[in-house]
N, C-alpha and C positions, 0 to 999 in steps of 0.2 A: 394911469394904466392899471387895469385890474387883472387878477388871475382868475380865469373863468373856466367852468365846465359847461359845455354846451350840450343840450339834449334836444334832438330833433330827428326827423326821418325823411319826409318827402321833399320834393323840390321846393315847396313853399318855404321851407326852413333854410335853404342854402343861401339866399341873399343876406339874411341876418347873420349867419355864420361868417360869411365873407366880410361883411362890414365890421364885425367885432374883431376879426383876426387882423385887420389893418391897424388897430390902435390898442389892442389888448393882447394878453397872453392866453391862448387857448390850451389849457392843460391836457384836455382830452375831450372826445365826444362820446356820448352815450346815444346809441341809436338802435332801431329795431333789428332783430335778427334777419339774415337774408331769407327771402321767400321766393317760391315759384311765381313767375310772372309771364305774361304774354301767352300767345296761342300755344307755344311749345312748352309752357310751364317750366322754363329753365330757371334754376335758382339764380337770383339776381340781387346784387347789393343795392340798398336804398340810396337815393341821391346824396344824403348827408355822408354816408360811409364812403361813397365814391370820391366826394370832395376831400374828406379827411385823408383818405389813402393817397390822393394825388399831392397833398401838401404835408405829408409826414406827421400828421396829428394822431396821437394814440387813440385807438378805437375800442370801445367796450359795448357788448351787445347782450345784456341780460334779457331773459324772457320775462322776468318779474323780480322786483326788489324784495317782495315778501317771500317768494319761494327760493330765492338765491341770496341768502344773507352775505355771501362773500362779495357780492356786487356792492353792498353797502360798505363793507370794509375797504374795498378799492376806492370808493368815493371819499371816504374819510382820510385815507392815506394821501390822496391827492391834495388835500387842504385848500379847496377853492375858497376865494373870497365871496363869490357870488355864482349862482347857477342860472343860466339863461335857457329857457325852454321855448321851443316853437314847434308845435304839431309833433310832439314826440310819440304819442300813441300808447304810453304806459301811464298808469296811475302812480303818483308819487306819494308813498306813505309819509306820515309825519316825521319818521326817523330821517328820511331823505331831506325834507324841508328844513330840518334842524341843523344840517351839516354846515352850510355856509354862513358865516357871521352876518353877511349882508342880505341873506335870504335868497329866495328863488323868484325870478322875474319871468313872466310869460308874455309872449307875443300872441295875442288872441285876435282871431279874425272877425270881430264884430265890435259894435259900440255897446259895451256892457252898461247895464245888465241884460240887454236884449241878446238873445241867442247864446246863452251859456250852453256849454256842452260840446259834443263831438263833431258836429257838422254845421258850424255857424254860417259859412259862406253859402252852402246850398240852401240852408233854411231861410236866409235873407231873400234869395231869389224865389223860393217857393211861396213865401209870405207876400210877395209883391212889394217889398220895401223899396222906397225911392233911393235910399242911401244905406251904406254900411260903413265899415272902416276897420281900424286897428285900435285895440286898447293894450297898452303896456300895463300889466298889473302885477302886484306882489302876491304870490301864491299862498293860500292857506289850506286848511284841511277840507274845505268845501269844494263844490264843483264850480270853478270860475267865480267864486264869491269874494275873492280878496280885494284889498284896496287898490285903487287905480293911481298910476303915475302920470299917464299922458294918453291922449286920444287924437287920432287923425281920421278925418271923414273922407269918404269917396262915394260919388254917385254911382248907382247901378244903371248901366246902359240897357236900352230895350232889347238888345241882342246878346247881352252878357250870358255866358254859361259859367258853371262853376270853374271850368278850366281858365277862361279868360279873366274872370274876376279874381281868382286865386293868384294868377300871375301878377296882376297889378298890385294886389294887396301884399304880395310877398316883398316887393320892392318898397312899398310904402312902410311896411313893418320894419324892414331893415333900416331905413333912414330914421324912422321914429325911435327905434332902439338905440341907434348910434348917437342920436341927439339927446336922448333921455338919460342913458346910463351915466355919463359924466356928471350930469346935474344931480342925479340920485346919489352917486358916490360922494359928492361934495356936500350933500345936505341941502342943496338948493331946491330940490323937489321933495316935498313931504307927501307920502301916499295918502290919498283921500278915500273915504268909504264910498262904495257904489251907491247910486240913488236907491232909495227904498222902493220906488215904484217902477214898473215897466219891465220886470224880469220875465224872461221866457226861457224855455229849455229846448235845446236842439239835440234830439236823439241821434244815435249812430244810424247811418243809412244801411238798409238791408236790401238784398237783391229782390225780395218780395215787394218792396216799395216801388219797383220799376214797372209793375203791371198797370196798364191804363184801365181805368174804370170810366167807360164812355158816358156814364150818368153824370159825371162831373162837368162843370162849365169848361168851354174851350180855352178860356184864358188861363184857367188853373192847370189844364193839361199842358198848355204851352210852357208854363213855368216849370212843370215837371221835366219836360224835355230839356230845358236849359239847365235846370238844377242838377239833373242826373247825367250831365255830360262833363267829364268822360266816363264816369262810373256811377251806377251800374248800367247806364243806358236806360232808355224807356222803350217798352215793347208791348205788342199786342199779338193776337193770333189770327191767322187767315188760313183756312183749309188745313188745319192741323199743323201749320208751320208758324214758327216765330218770326215776326217782322219787327225790326227795330225802327223806331221813329227818331231820326237823327236831327232833323230841323223841322220846325213847324211854326205856324202863326195862328193864334186864336182870333176868330172874328165873331162878332155878335149877330151876324145875319142868320136867317133861317135857311136851311138847305134840304130839308126832308123830314120824315117823321120817325124813321127807325133809328134807334140808338146804335151807333157803330157802323151805320151804312156808309159805304164809300160812294161819293157823288162827284160829278164833274160840274164845276161852277161856271158861271157865265163868262168869266175872264179866262177860261181854259185850265185853271188850276184844279188840283185834285183835293177834295176835302172829305172829312168824316163827321157825321152828325154826332153831336154831344148833347148833354143835358141842357146846355144853354149856348147856342151858337154853333159854329162849325170850326173844326180844326183843319186848317190848310196844311196838307202834307207837302213839305218842300224837299226833303231828302229822306229816303227810307232804305232799308237793307234787309233782304231776305236772308235767313240763316244760311251761312256757307257761301253767300254770294257777295259781290262788291256793292258798295253804296251807290245809289242812283237817285237822280231827280225823279220825283214821283211821276211826272209826265212821261219820262222815258221808260219807267217801269211799266206804266199802263200800256204803252205801245207794244211791249212784249208780252204783257199779261192783260189783255182786254177784259177778261172776266173779273178783274179786280174791281172795276166799276160795278156797283150794285151789290157787291159782297157785303156781308155784315161782319165786322171785326169784333173780337171778344177778348176777354182776359183769359189767361192761361188756365185758371181754375174754374172757368164757367162752362 
């Protein structure tokens, strides 16, 4: 049994926290400050805080360890043996990494060194990877460059979104950490350096990334739709209105000559012409309206067929 401080914020982190709490002592959780969320922008506690509150675990929510030195004092006073991190969302300075004698372990959502960085799960979908996984790594001062303790692999399904893949990986990561930590504590697992080849960087996703560029191939736009679900969504413009593309399928068939033109395909489905092939629109949502199947939307908006969709800044 180890005395652990857990650092994490979204739902992805909760299964790992639950798994550790069964066999170890959670001294406290460090998690992101409450933020406005949802259409009403109500201030909401992140899932890790909600879990900790329900289980009586002390909670700390610094905005930054560098700007709030008292947070580091609190961390030192708790005297953790090890810190476990899962999608925390804050950069840990070296002073934090130096606190626990057994180091800081991270549950990272990719097979390192591929997709180091802030959004590894979305990046794996965007890249068209056949598989991804979880790496348990020992943190160092670099960006996801520390030595690895264990890896679990998971196939990426053709219909996976960031939401669905994150959910599966959250439970895979929890089990992997539960299995790995005792072996690490006993010295049975020795951290191994990451492979020198194959490193890629996964930047933080921005709302601007969600704008569809119809010059891109249909298969790439389909990956965008899946990778940016649930956030920030993927969108295009029609008649000055924003249209979200919630579900889509990239096909390599030809369907017209104008980029962004909405067409009706031979099988009755609704598609949009791209730089290579056609993007079949399966579910879309006009701003302020409910989500609809594209065929149902066209029945109410027949002029959608033949329209040319564009990006917001075009």
